[in-house]
C-alpha positions in Angstrom: 140.1 -67.1 26.1 140.0 -68.7 22.7 137.1 -71.0 23.8 134.9 -68.0 24.5 135.6 -66.4 21.1 134.7 -69.5 19.2 131.3 -69.8 20.9 130.4 -66.2 20.1 131.2 -66.7 16.5 129.0 -69.7 16.2 126.1 -67.8 17.7 126.3 -65.2 15.0 125.8 -68.0 12.4 122.3 -68.8 13.7 119.6 -68.0 11.0 116.9 -65.6 12.0 113.6 -65.7 10.0 112.7 -62.5 8.2 109.3 -60.9 8.9 109.0 -59.5 5.3 105.8 -60.1 3.2 107.6 -62.6 1.0 108.3 -65.0 3.9 104.8 -64.4 5.3 103.2 -65.7 2.2 105.3 -68.9 2.4 104.4 -69.5 6.1 101.9 -72.4 6.4 99.6 -70.4 8.6 99.4 -67.3 6.4 96.3 -66.6 4.2 95.8 -63.7 1.8 93.0 -61.4 2.9 89.6 -62.0 1.3 87.9 -58.9 0.0 84.2 -59.6 0.0 81.8 -57.7 -2.3 79.1 -55.5 -0.7 75.7 -57.3 -0.4 73.3 -56.6 -3.3 70.6 -54.0 -2.6 67.2 -55.4 -1.6 64.8 -55.9 -4.4 62.4 -53.0 -5.0 58.9 -53.6 -3.7 56.5 -54.8 -6.4 54.2 -52.1 -7.6 50.5 -52.9 -7.8 49.0 -53.6 -11.2 47.7 -50.6 -13.2 44.0 -50.6 -13.8 42.9 -50.5 -17.4 40.0 -48.0 -16.8 41.7 -45.3 -14.6 45.2 -46.0 -15.8 46.4 -45.8 -12.2 47.7 -48.5 -9.7 45.0 -50.6 -8.1 43.5 -49.1 -5.0 42.0 -51.4 -2.3 38.6 -49.8 -1.5 38.3 -51.8 1.7 41.4 -50.2 3.1 39.7 -46.8 3.0 36.0 -47.7 3.4 33.9 -50.2 5.2 31.2 -51.4 2.7 27.8 -52.0 4.3 24.3 -52.9 3.1 23.1 -52.5 -0.5 21.3 -49.3 -1.2 20.3 -49.9 -4.8 21.0 -51.9 -8.0 21.2 -50.8 -11.6 22.1 -52.1 -15.0 25.8 -51.6 -14.6 26.4 -51.6 -10.9 25.4 -52.0 -7.2 25.4 -49.1 -4.8 26.4 -49.8 -1.2 26.4 -47.7 2.0 30.0 -47.2 3.0 31.8 -45.6 5.9 35.2 -43.8 5.5 37.5 -45.4 8.1 39.6 -42.3 8.7 36.6 -40.0 9.5 33.6 -42.3 10.2 31.6 -40.3 7.6 29.0 -42.2 5.5 28.9 -42.2 1.7 27.4 -44.1 -1.2 29.7 -46.4 -3.2 28.6 -47.5 -6.7 30.6 -50.6 -7.6 30.8 -51.6 -11.3 31.8 -55.1 -11.9 34.8 -55.8 -14.2 32.5 -58.0 -16.3 30.4 -55.0 -17.1 33.3 -53.0 -18.5 34.9 -55.2 -21.2 35.3 -53.2 -24.4 37.2 -50.0 -25.1 33.9 -48.2 -25.6 32.7 -49.3 -22.1 35.9 -48.0 -20.6 35.5 -44.7 -22.4 31.9 -44.3 -21.2 33.0 -44.9 -17.6 35.9 -42.5 -17.8 33.5 -39.9 -19.2 31.1 -40.4 -16.4 33.9 -39.8 -13.9 35.1 -36.7 -15.7 31.5 -35.3 -15.7 31.1 -36.1 -12.0 34.4 -34.3 -11.2 33.3 -31.4 -13.4 29.9 -30.9 -11.8 30.6 -31.7 -8.1 29.9 -28.8 -5.8 27.0 -27.5 -7.9 23.6 -27.2 -6.3 21.2 -30.1 -6.7 23.9 -32.4 -8.1 25.3 -35.3 -6.0 28.8 -34.6 -4.8 31.6 -36.9 -6.0 34.3 -38.1 -3.6 36.6 -40.2 -5.8 37.1 -43.3 -8.0 39.0 -46.5 -7.0 39.8 -49.4 -9.2 40.8 -52.9 -8.1 40.9 -56.4 -9.6 37.1 -56.8 -9.2 36.0 -53.5 -10.9 35.5 -49.8 -10.3 34.1 -48.1 -7.3 32.7 -44.6 -7.3 32.3 -42.9 -3.9 29.6 -40.2 -3.8 27.5 -38.2 -1.3 25.0 -40.2 0.6 21.4 -39.1 0.0 19.5 -41.0 2.6 16.0 -39.9 1.6 15.7 -42.4 -1.3 14.6 -41.8 -4.9 12.1 -39.2 -5.9 10.2 -41.9 -7.7 9.6 -43.8 -4.4 8.6 -40.5 -2.7 6.0 -39.8 -5.4 4.7 -43.3 -5.2 4.4 -43.3 -1.4 2.8 -39.8 -1.3 0.3 -40.4 -4.1 0.0 -36.7 -5.1 1.6 -33.3 -4.5 0.0 -30.0 -4.0 0.7 -27.3 -6.5 3.1 -25.6 -4.2 5.0 -28.9 -3.4 5.2 -29.8 -7.1 6.5 -26.3 -8.0 9.3 -26.7 -5.4 10.4 -30.0 -6.8 10.0 -28.8 -10.4 12.1 -25.8 -9.7 15.0 -28.0 -8.6 14.7 -30.3 -11.6 14.9 -27.2 -13.9 17.9 -25.9 -11.9 19.7 -29.2 -12.6 19.1 -28.8 -16.4 20.3 -25.2 -16.2 23.5 -26.0 -14.2 24.4 -28.9 -16.5 23.9 -26.9 -19.7 25.7 -24.0 -18.2 28.6 -26.3 -17.4 28.5 -27.8 -20.9 26.9 -31.2 -19.9 23.8 -33.0 -21.1 22.4 -35.5 -18.6 20.2 -37.4 -21.1 18.6 -39.6 -18.5 16.6 -37.3 -16.2 13.7 -39.2 -14.5 12.3 -39.5 -11.0 14.5 -42.6 -10.4 17.7 -40.5 -11.0 16.8 -37.8 -8.4 17.6 -38.6 -4.8 16.2 -36.9 -1.7 19.0 -35.7 0.6 17.0 -36.7 3.7 13.6 -38.1 4.7 12.2 -34.7 5.5 9.2 -33.5 3.5 11.0 -30.5 2.2 14.3 -32.3 1.5 16.3 -30.9 -1.4 16.9 -33.0 -4.5 20.2 -34.2 -6.0 20.6 -35.5 -9.5 22.6 -38.7 -9.9 23.5 -41.4 -12.4 25.5 -39.6 -15.1 26.3 -42.8 -17.0 24.6 -41.6 -20.2 25.7 -38.0 -19.9 28.0 -36.3 -22.4 29.8 -33.0 -22.8 28.1 -30.7 -25.2 30.1 -30.4 -28.4 31.0 -26.7 -28.8 31.0 -27.2 -32.6 
């Protein structure tokens, strides 16, 4: 009887490990939890450079239009046939090289030309303006396509006009002057080379173009 009692007492003296946090930290296989920081946000996409002429981010003209053959060449730019990718419609694109617009005065002149085109677009006998785009190479002005060529070339090819035909053309030229002055603009470079025929038809209407020398009339 005494033998059984002594064994029971010894069993109560056996040490049982605690499961508290203090003994966990001392356990050789225990590690403190690692709290990782959230990943940094992705960098913001780089914005395209801002053009010095328009003061807007660069716009890739070739992403909007397919540039085709050359239509004409002037002192400040080259005009190309272009096709709008989204519609398939054809326009004329006057591209002005960056090397032609270097001084602040040059930039002001180009800005004024764009403002005048925007101001006059939609008026009769004046070429319609579609928009301006600037990239690293220069400035691109998209306008209505007049496929009949210059009035100068039409006069040269025809040789002479009847009084009735000359009156029809003269009336449209005078209308351009009237519209411009009514809208507060002086063209200052009206000549046969700056009038375009809308089509190759004999009775094609005229459209005035090239407002590079034009100015707004000073109200004072």
